[in-house]
C-alpha positions in Angstrom: 0.2 0.5 -0.1 2.5 2.1 0.4 4.0 2.2 -3.0 0.5 2.8 -4.5 0.5 6.3 -1.9 4.0 7.8 -2.9 3.0 6.7 -6.6 0.2 9.1 -6.0 0.8 11.4 -4.3 4.7 11.2 -5.8 6.5 11.3 -2.9 9.2 9.1 -3.4 11.6 8.8 -0.1 15.4 7.8 -2.8 16.6 7.4 -6.4 17.2 4.3 -5.7 13.1 3.4 -5.1 12.1 5.1 -8.1 14.5 2.7 -10.2 12.6 0.0 -8.6 9.2 1.5 -10.0 10.6 2.6 -13.1 11.7 -1.1 -13.8 8.2 -2.7 -12.9 6.5 0.1 -15.2 9.0 -1.4 -17.8 8.5 -5.0 -17.3 4.8 -4.4 -17.1 5.0 -2.9 -20.5 7.3 -5.0 -22.4 5.0 -7.9 -21.2 2.2 -5.9 -22.5 4.3 -6.0 -25.7 5.1 -9.4 -26.0 1.5 -10.5 -25.2 0.6 -8.5 -28.5 3.0 -10.2 -30.3 2.0 -13.3 -29.2 -1.4 -12.5 -30.1 -0.5 -11.2 -33.5 1.2 -14.7 -34.2 -1.1 -16.7 -32.9 -3.7 -14.7 -35.7 -1.2 -15.7 -38.4 -0.6 -19.2 -37.5 -4.8 -19.2 -37.4 -4.9 -17.9 -40.4 -2.3 -20.3 -42.4 -4.1 -23.7 -40.3 -7.4 -22.5 -42.3 -5.9 -22.2 -45.7 -4.7 -25.2 -45.2 -7.2 -27.3 -44.0 -9.9 -25.5 -47.0 -7.6 -27.2 -49.8 -8.2 -30.1 -48.9 -11.7 -29.9 -46.7 -15.1 -30.3 -49.5 -18.0 -29.2 -48.2 -21.4 -32.1 -48.4 -25.2 -30.9 -48.8 -27.0 -33.8 -46.8 -31.6 -33.5 -48.1 -34.4 -35.3 -46.4 -34.3 -38.9 -46.4 -30.4 -38.9 -47.1 -29.2 -42.5 -45.6 -25.7 -41.3 -42.8 -23.6 -43.1 -40.8 -22.6 -41.6 -37.2 -19.3 -41.8 -35.4 -20.5 -42.1 -31.8 -18.0 -43.3 -28.9 -18.2 -47.0 -28.2 -19.6 -49.1 -25.0 -16.3 -50.1 -23.4 -14.5 -46.8 -23.6 -15.4 -43.4 -24.7 -12.0 -42.2 -26.3 -12.8 -44.9 -28.9 -15.4 -43.7 -31.5 -17.2 -45.9 -34.3 -19.2 -45.6 -37.3 -22.8 -46.4 -36.5 -25.8 -46.0 -39.1 -28.0 -46.1 -41.5 -30.5 -43.3 -40.2 -32.2 -41.4 -42.2 -32.2 -37.7 -42.4 -34.9 -35.9 -41.0 -34.6 -32.3 -40.4 -31.4 -29.2 -42.3 -31.1 -27.5 -39.1 -27.8 -25.1 -40.5 -25.4 -25.2 -43.8 -23.8 -28.3 -40.9 -26.4 -29.7 -39.1 -28.9 -32.2 -39.4 -31.2 -33.7 -37.7 -31.8 -37.7 -37.7 -34.0 -40.6 -37.2 -32.4 -43.2 -34.4 -34.1 -46.3 -34.2 -34.8 -45.0 -30.8 -37.8 -42.5 -33.0 -35.8 -39.2 -32.3 
């Protein structure tokens, strides 16, 4: 609390303390600049990854009545996935979202 009081009142006891304050402020500024560089780098990496993914990605448009397989976790282990189906598309909800008819009726 004394540091905050001294900063607000501009009552700095000696030059050594002022250099400590200056060091803390400089460190904070460098950290902010580093965070900005990291954000820019992450943004560039995301754009690059999207371009790479989009080169091979294909959009598949399904129609109501189409038969589909779905990828679901196995009963024995939730991290193991298997294809199950054939299920019928009953509704197109969005560009890539569909409602399907399961055996139970939903």
